[in-house]
C-alpha positions as CSV (number, residue, x, y, z in Angstrom):
1,X,30.3,-17.7,-13.1
2,X,27.8,-19.8,-11.2
3,X,24.5,-20.4,-12.9
4,X,22.4,-18.4,-10.4
5,X,19.3,-18.4,-12.6
6,X,19.4,-22.2,-12.8
7,X,19.9,-22.5,-9.0
8,X,17.1,-20.0,-8.4
9,X,14.6,-22.0,-10.4
10,X,15.8,-25.2,-8.7
11,X,14.9,-23.9,-5.2
12,X,12.7,-20.8,-5.2
13,X,9.0,-20.4,-5.5
14,X,8.6,-16.7,-6.3
15,X,5.7,-14.6,-5.0
16,X,2.6,-13.6,-7.0
17,X,3.9,-15.6,-10.0
18,X,2.9,-18.3,-12.3
19,X,6.3,-20.1,-12.3
20,X,5.7,-21.5,-15.8
21,X,6.2,-17.9,-17.1
22,X,9.7,-18.1,-15.8
23,X,10.5,-20.6,-18.7
24,X,10.4,-17.6,-21.1
25,X,11.2,-14.8,-18.6
26,X,13.7,-16.2,-16.1
27,X,14.5,-14.4,-12.9
28,X,16.7,-11.4,-13.2
29,X,19.5,-11.7,-10.6
30,X,20.2,-8.3,-9.0
31,X,23.7,-7.7,-7.9
32,X,23.5,-4.3,-6.4
33,X,21.4,-1.1,-6.4
34,X,21.8,2.6,-5.9
35,X,19.1,5.3,-5.7
36,X,16.5,4.5,-8.4
37,X,18.7,2.0,-10.2
38,X,19.0,-1.8,-10.0
39,X,22.0,-3.6,-11.6
40,X,21.9,-7.2,-12.5
41,X,24.8,-9.7,-12.6
42,X,25.1,-9.1,-16.3
43,X,25.7,-5.4,-15.8
44,X,22.2,-4.3,-17.0
45,X,20.6,-1.3,-15.4
46,X,16.9,-0.9,-14.5
47,X,15.0,2.1,-13.3
48,X,12.9,0.9,-10.3
49,X,9.9,3.1,-11.1
50,X,7.6,1.1,-8.8
51,X,9.8,1.3,-5.7
52,X,10.1,-2.5,-5.5
53,X,6.4,-3.1,-4.7
54,X,5.9,0.5,-3.4
55,X,8.2,0.2,-0.3
56,X,11.4,1.9,-1.4
57,X,10.7,5.4,-0.3
58,X,14.1,7.2,-0.5
59,X,16.1,5.1,-3.0
60,X,18.1,1.9,-2.7
61,X,21.2,1.9,-0.4
62,X,20.4,5.3,1.0
63,X,23.6,6.3,2.8
64,X,21.9,7.7,5.9
65,X,19.6,4.7,6.3
66,X,22.6,2.4,5.8
67,X,24.6,4.2,8.5
68,X,21.8,4.1,11.0
69,X,21.2,0.4,10.6
70,X,25.0,-0.4,10.8
71,X,25.3,1.6,14.0
72,X,22.4,-0.2,15.6
73,X,23.8,-3.6,14.6
74,X,26.7,-3.2,16.9
75,X,24.5,-2.7,20.0
76,X,21.3,-4.7,19.6
77,X,20.0,-6.8,16.8
78,X,16.8,-8.0,18.4
79,X,15.1,-8.7,21.8
80,X,11.8,-10.2,22.9
81,X,9.3,-7.3,22.9
82,X,7.1,-8.7,25.7
83,X,8.1,-6.9,28.9
84,X,11.3,-5.7,27.2
85,X,11.8,-2.6,25.1
86,X,14.6,-0.5,23.6
87,X,15.5,3.0,22.6
88,X,14.9,2.8,18.8
89,X,11.3,1.6,19.3
90,X,10.5,4.3,21.9
91,X,12.1,7.0,19.8
92,X,10.3,5.8,16.7
93,X,6.9,6.1,18.4
94,X,7.8,9.6,19.6
95,X,8.6,10.5,15.9
96,X,5.5,8.9,14.5
97,X,3.3,10.7,17.1
98,X,4.3,14.0,15.4
99,X,2.9,12.9,12.0
100,X,0.0,10.4,12.4
101,X,-3.5,11.8,12.4
102,X,-4.4,13.5,15.6
103,X,-5.8,11.1,18.2
104,X,-3.8,8.1,17.2
105,X,-1.4,7.3,20.0
106,X,-0.8,3.6,20.7
107,X,1.5,1.6,18.5
108,X,1.4,-2.2,18.2
109,X,4.3,-3.6,16.2
110,X,4.2,-6.5,13.7
111,X,6.5,-7.6,10.9
112,X,4.5,-7.1,7.6
113,X,1.4,-5.3,6.3
114,X,-0.9,-8.4,6.2
115,X,0.0,-9.0,9.9
116,X,-0.9,-5.4,10.8
117,X,-4.3,-5.9,9.1
118,X,-4.9,-9.2,11.0
119,X,-4.0,-7.3,14.2
120,X,-6.5,-4.5,13.4
121,X,-9.3,-6.9,12.7
122,X,-8.7,-8.8,15.9
123,X,-8.5,-5.6,17.9
124,X,-11.8,-4.3,16.5
125,X,-13.5,-7.6,17.2
126,X,-12.2,-7.8,20.7
127,X,-12.9,-4.2,21.4
128,X,-16.6,-4.6,20.5
129,X,-16.9,-7.7,22.7
130,X,-15.2,-6.0,25.7
131,X,-17.3,-2.8,25.4
132,X,-20.7,-4.5,25.6
133,X,-21.3,-5.2,21.9
134,X,-20.5,-8.9,21.4
135,X,-23.1,-8.9,18.7
136,X,-20.8,-6.9,16.5
137,X,-18.8,-9.7,14.9
138,X,-18.7,-8.9,11.2
139,X,-16.6,-6.6,8.9
140,X,-17.3,-4.5,5.9
141,X,-14.9,-3.7,3.1
142,X,-14.9,-2.2,-0.4
143,X,-15.2,-4.2,-3.6
144,X,-11.9,-4.3,-5.5
145,X,-10.1,-3.8,-2.1
146,X,-6.9,-5.5,-1.2
147,X,-5.5,-5.8,2.4
148,X,-3.0,-8.6,2.2
149,X,-2.8,-12.3,1.8
150,X,-3.3,-13.9,5.2
151,X,-6.7,-15.5,5.8
152,X,-8.2,-12.6,7.7
153,X,-6.8,-10.0,5.3
154,X,-8.1,-12.0,2.3
155,X,-11.5,-12.2,3.9
156,X,-11.8,-8.4,3.8
157,X,-10.3,-8.1,0.4
158,X,-12.5,-8.3,-2.8
159,X,-10.1,-9.3,-5.6
160,X,-10.8,-12.7,-7.0
161,X,-7.3,-12.9,-8.3
162,X,-6.0,-13.4,-4.8
163,X,-9.0,-14.7,-2.9
164,X,-11.4,-16.7,-5.0
165,X,-9.8,-20.1,-4.7
166,X,-9.7,-19.7,-0.9
167,X,-13.4,-18.7,-0.4
168,X,-14.3,-21.9,1.5
169,X,-11.8,-21.1,4.2
170,X,-12.4,-17.3,4.5
171,X,-14.7,-15.6,7.0
172,X,-17.8,-13.8,5.7
173,X,-17.6,-10.1,5.2
174,X,-19.9,-7.5,3.7
175,X,-18.5,-6.3,0.4
176,X,-19.7,-2.9,-0.6
177,X,-19.5,-1.5,-4.1
178,X,-16.4,0.8,-4.2
179,X,-16.1,4.1,-6.0
180,X,-15.2,3.7,-9.7
181,X,-14.4,7.2,-10.8
182,X,-13.1,6.3,-14.3
183,X,-16.3,4.5,-15.1
184,X,-18.6,6.4,-12.8
185,X,-22.2,5.1,-13.2
186,X,-23.5,8.5,-12.1
187,X,-21.8,10.4,-14.9
188,X,-19.7,12.4,-12.6
189,X,-16.0,13.1,-12.3
190,X,-13.7,13.3,-9.2
191,X,-13.8,17.1,-9.5
192,X,-17.6,17.6,-9.6
193,X,-19.1,14.7,-7.7
194,X,-20.7,14.6,-4.2
195,X,-19.8,10.9,-3.8
196,X,-23.2,9.8,-4.9
197,X,-21.7,6.2,-4.9
198,X,-21.6,6.5,-1.1
199,X,-25.2,5.4,-1.2
200,X,-23.9,1.8,-1.4
201,X,-22.1,2.2,1.9
202,X,-25.1,3.9,3.5
203,X,-27.3,1.0,2.4
204,X,-24.9,-1.6,3.8
205,X,-24.8,0.3,7.2
206,X,-28.5,0.5,7.4
207,X,-28.7,-3.3,6.9
208,X,-25.7,-4.5,8.8
209,X,-24.2,-1.8,11.1
210,X,-25.6,-3.3,14.3
211,X,-23.7,-6.6,13.7
212,X,-20.5,-5.0,12.3
213,X,-17.3,-4.5,14.3
214,X,-15.5,-2.4,11.8
215,X,-15.2,-1.3,8.2
216,X,-11.8,-1.4,6.5
217,X,-10.7,0.7,3.5
218,X,-7.7,1.7,1.5
219,X,-8.0,5.5,1.9
220,X,-8.3,7.3,-1.5
221,X,-6.2,4.8,-3.4
222,X,-7.1,1.2,-4.1
223,X,-3.7,0.1,-5.1
224,X,-3.9,-3.5,-6.3
225,X,-7.2,-2.8,-8.1
226,X,-5.2,-0.8,-10.6
227,X,-4.4,2.4,-8.6
228,X,-8.1,3.4,-8.5
229,X,-8.4,6.8,-6.9
230,X,-11.5,8.3,-5.2
231,X,-12.3,11.7,-3.6
232,X,-11.5,12.6,0.1
233,X,-15.2,13.4,0.6
234,X,-15.9,9.6,0.6
235,X,-13.6,9.2,3.6
236,X,-15.3,12.2,5.4
237,X,-18.7,10.6,4.9
238,X,-17.5,7.2,6.1
239,X,-16.0,8.7,9.3
240,X,-19.3,10.4,10.1
241,X,-21.3,7.3,9.4
242,X,-19.0,5.2,11.7
243,X,-19.4,7.8,14.4
244,X,-23.1,7.7,14.1
245,X,-23.4,3.9,14.3
246,X,-20.5,2.7,16.5
247,X,-18.8,0.8,13.8
248,X,-15.0,1.2,14.0
249,X,-13.1,2.7,11.0
250,X,-9.9,0.9,10.0
251,X,-7.7,2.5,7.3
252,X,-5.1,0.5,5.5
253,X,-2.3,3.1,4.9
254,X,0.2,0.4,4.1
255,X,0.6,1.5,0.5
256,X,-0.5,5.1,0.9
257,X,1.4,6.2,4.0
258,X,4.6,8.4,4.2
259,X,4.0,10.8,1.4
260,X,2.8,8.5,-1.4
261,X,-0.4,10.5,-2.0
262,X,1.2,13.9,-1.6
263,X,0.5,14.2,2.1
264,X,2.0,12.2,4.9
265,X,-1.0,10.0,5.1
266,X,-4.0,9.7,2.7
267,X,-6.3,10.4,5.7
268,X,-4.8,13.9,5.8
269,X,-6.5,14.8,2.5
270,X,-9.8,14.2,4.2
271,X,-8.8,15.6,7.6
272,X,-10.1,12.5,9.4
273,X,-8.7,10.2,12.1
274,X,-9.5,6.5,12.0
275,X,-9.9,4.3,15.0
276,X,-7.2,2.0,13.8
277,X,-4.5,2.6,11.1
278,X,-2.2,0.1,9.5
279,X,1.2,1.2,8.3
280,X,4.1,-0.7,6.7
281,X,6.0,-0.7,3.4
282,X,7.6,2.8,3.3
283,X,7.8,2.9,7.1
284,X,11.4,1.6,7.0
285,X,12.2,3.0,3.5
286,X,11.8,-0.5,2.1
287,X,14.8,-1.8,4.1
288,X,13.4,-4.1,6.8
289,X,10.1,-5.9,7.3
290,X,8.0,-4.0,9.8
291,X,4.5,-2.9,10.3
292,X,2.6,-1.0,13.0
293,X,-1.1,-1.0,13.9
294,X,-1.8,2.4,15.4
295,X,-4.9,3.0,17.6
296,X,-6.6,5.6,19.7
297,X,-6.5,5.7,23.5
298,X,-10.2,4.6,23.5
299,X,-9.3,1.4,21.7
300,X,-6.3,0.7,24.0
301,X,-8.4,1.4,27.2
302,X,-10.8,-1.4,26.4
303,X,-8.0,-3.9,26.8
304,X,-6.5,-2.3,30.0
305,X,-7.6,-4.3,33.1
306,X,-6.4,-6.8,35.7
307,X,-5.0,-9.9,34.1
308,X,-7.7,-12.0,35.7
309,X,-10.4,-10.3,33.7
310,X,-8.9,-11.8,30.5
311,X,-9.0,-8.6,28.4
312,X,-5.4,-8.5,27.3
313,X,-4.7,-8.5,23.6
314,X,-3.0,-11.9,23.3
315,X,-1.4,-11.3,19.9
316,X,2.3,-11.3,19.1
317,X,5.0,-11.6,16.5
318,X,8.5,-12.9,17.2
319,X,10.1,-9.9,15.4
320,X,7.8,-7.2,16.9
321,X,9.6,-4.0,17.4
322,X,12.8,-5.2,15.8
323,X,15.6,-2.7,16.6
324,X,17.2,-2.8,13.2
325,X,13.8,-2.0,11.5
326,X,13.1,0.7,14.0
327,X,16.5,2.3,13.3
328,X,15.7,2.2,9.6
329,X,12.4,3.9,10.2
330,X,14.0,6.5,12.4
331,X,16.4,7.3,9.6
332,X,13.5,7.7,7.2
333,X,11.8,10.2,9.5
334,X,15.0,12.1,9.9
335,X,15.6,12.3,6.1
336,X,11.9,13.2,5.4
337,X,12.2,16.1,7.9
338,X,15.7,17.5,7.3
339,X,15.6,17.2,3.5
340,X,12.0,18.5,3.1
341,X,11.2,15.4,1.1
342,X,7.4,15.8,1.1
343,X,7.5,19.4,-0.2
344,X,9.9,18.4,-2.9
345,X,7.8,15.4,-3.9
346,X,4.7,17.6,-4.2
347,X,6.6,19.8,-6.7
348,X,7.9,16.7,-8.6
349,X,4.4,15.3,-8.7
350,X,3.2,18.2,-10.8
351,X,6.1,17.8,-13.2
352,X,5.5,14.1,-13.6
353,X,1.8,14.3,-14.3
354,X,2.3,17.1,-16.8
355,X,5.0,15.0,-18.6
356,X,2.8,11.8,-18.5
357,X,-0.2,13.7,-19.9
358,X,1.9,15.3,-22.6
359,X,3.4,12.0,-23.7
360,X,0.5,9.6,-23.3
361,X,-2.9,11.3,-23.1
362,X,-3.6,11.1,-26.8
363,X,-2.5,7.5,-27.2
364,X,-5.3,5.4,-28.7
365,X,-5.2,2.8,-25.9
366,X,-4.7,5.1,-22.9
367,X,-8.2,5.5,-21.4
368,X,-7.2,7.6,-18.3
369,X,-4.1,8.9,-16.6
370,X,-5.0,9.2,-12.9
371,X,-2.7,10.5,-10.3
372,X,-2.3,11.3,-6.6
373,X,1.0,12.5,-5.3
374,X,3.8,11.0,-7.4
375,X,1.6,8.0,-8.3
376,X,0.5,8.1,-11.9
377,X,-1.5,5.2,-13.5
378,X,-2.4,4.7,-17.1
379,X,-5.4,2.4,-17.7
380,X,-5.1,0.8,-21.1
381,X,-8.3,0.1,-23.0
382,X,-9.4,-1.2,-26.3
383,X,-11.6,1.8,-27.0
384,X,-11.2,5.2,-25.4
385,X,-14.9,6.2,-26.0
386,X,-16.5,3.1,-24.6
387,X,-13.8,2.5,-22.1
388,X,-14.0,-1.2,-23.0
389,X,-11.0,-3.2,-21.6
390,X,-8.4,-5.0,-23.7
391,X,-8.7,-8.7,-24.1
392,X,-7.3,-10.1,-20.9
393,X,-6.1,-13.2,-22.6
394,X,-3.6,-11.2,-24.5
395,X,-1.9,-10.1,-21.3
396,X,-1.0,-6.7,-22.8
397,X,0.3,-5.3,-19.6
398,X,2.6,-8.3,-19.1
399,X,3.9,-8.0,-22.7
400,X,4.7,-4.3,-22.1
401,X,6.4,-5.3,-18.8
402,X,8.7,-7.7,-20.6
403,X,9.5,-5.2,-23.3
404,X,10.2,-2.5,-20.7
405,X,12.7,-4.7,-18.9
406,X,14.6,-4.9,-22.1
407,X,14.5,-1.1,-22.2
408,X,15.9,-1.0,-18.6
409,X,12.6,-0.1,-16.8
410,X,10.9,-2.1,-14.1
411,X,7.1,-1.5,-14.5
412,X,5.2,-4.6,-13.3
413,X,1.7,-3.5,-14.3
414,X,-1.5,-4.3,-12.5
415,X,-3.3,-6.2,-15.2
416,X,-3.5,-3.6,-18.0
417,X,-2.8,-0.6,-15.8
418,X,0.7,0.7,-16.1
419,X,1.8,2.9,-13.2
420,X,4.7,4.9,-11.9
421,X,5.2,4.9,-8.1
422,X,8.8,6.1,-7.7
423,X,10.9,7.0,-4.6
424,X,9.9,10.4,-3.3
425,X,13.4,11.8,-3.9
426,X,13.5,10.9,-7.6
427,X,14.9,13.6,-10.0
428,X,13.4,15.0,-13.2
429,X,16.1,13.4,-15.4
430,X,15.2,9.9,-14.2
431,X,11.5,10.6,-14.6
432,X,12.1,11.8,-18.2
433,X,14.1,8.7,-19.0
434,X,11.5,6.4,-17.4
435,X,8.8,8.0,-19.5
436,X,10.8,7.6,-22.6
437,X,11.5,3.9,-21.9
438,X,7.8,3.3,-21.0
439,X,6.8,4.9,-24.3
440,X,9.1,2.7,-26.3
441,X,7.8,-0.4,-24.6
442,X,4.1,0.6,-25.1
443,X,4.6,1.4,-28.8
444,X,6.4,-1.9,-29.4
445,X,3.4,-3.8,-28.2
446,X,0.4,-1.6,-29.0
447,X,1.3,0.1,-32.3
């Protein structure tokens, strides 16, 4: 057999990795996958409990998605999307119109989440300039936020892990203290607060709103920050504040969209409609790279004019509206509707959280088990009472990750936060097995 690991390390620079770590944990070469399972070339099986970076919505090699892509492949693989279109893109927009927050109705296609965020930022900037507010050039964002790794997206992110080294090349943004419900400085809980922490956003708006084009947030769930969850009331207050000041609201639903939070979109929990929404990841079921920036008619109209006025949105991606990706996304929508995936996932979410609580809540190092939809995250701490973190130099989460792989479970923690974010059609037996494997890995490292 070819030494694929050796060849991989000869050629490939893997994402979000210190490649020196691969000396002791070489790349695992996956041969095939089915449902929630990955199978490597040695015949080992892994439960993909994190949906391969949160994008695999309905299981690997889903027959219905496979069939739709194969059928499309025989008619059209790709075509320039400027002045040309095709049936899958048109039909996808028709389907998405049925589920996006009311008032969103124009779809601008890109090929990844970071690109959709860049698109949203540029749209907001140009909208303000073309509607008489050229002074509105800045952006606001939440601390601990993450919106991607292109330069604009990094600029409105607040995680040093990804952005610190690049600060000299980033644009300035106003970073507002985000809700931290686990360590709430007001002594409240998610269930009894009035989002007192929103005072930070109010203060920022009072100081900077007149020079701000838009505020961008991950709605309800700050994923890369460790699955930090905050109440829908915060979003309601933010929508109202934006309405009062003329600042646009951009929501990044790349990680939260398509049922991840228990509703189709996280915005639905708050009953709000943003001015601009970014979607990707689960959009195609994790099959094909695609993202969409969705806007209101009001945003679109600010760009609609004679060519000579110079108001067009001169932004493009080669693979915008790719027919294969659109076909995958259409299959996802069909499955979600016909198999009542969202309703079943809501029921499974109750089961999973009960089982996670039952198994891990009393563990000496589990500070909190927070959940929204099927997402459950365990924050590991040194002391449950003080909520003091573990020593980061020990890389406890990473050690548990390595042990879990040997148990046949793909975890990939966020620092010392372990989380489950499985496909929406996962079954109880697989969840039970994943919990058991996670427990074994944790106890091997922490006990």
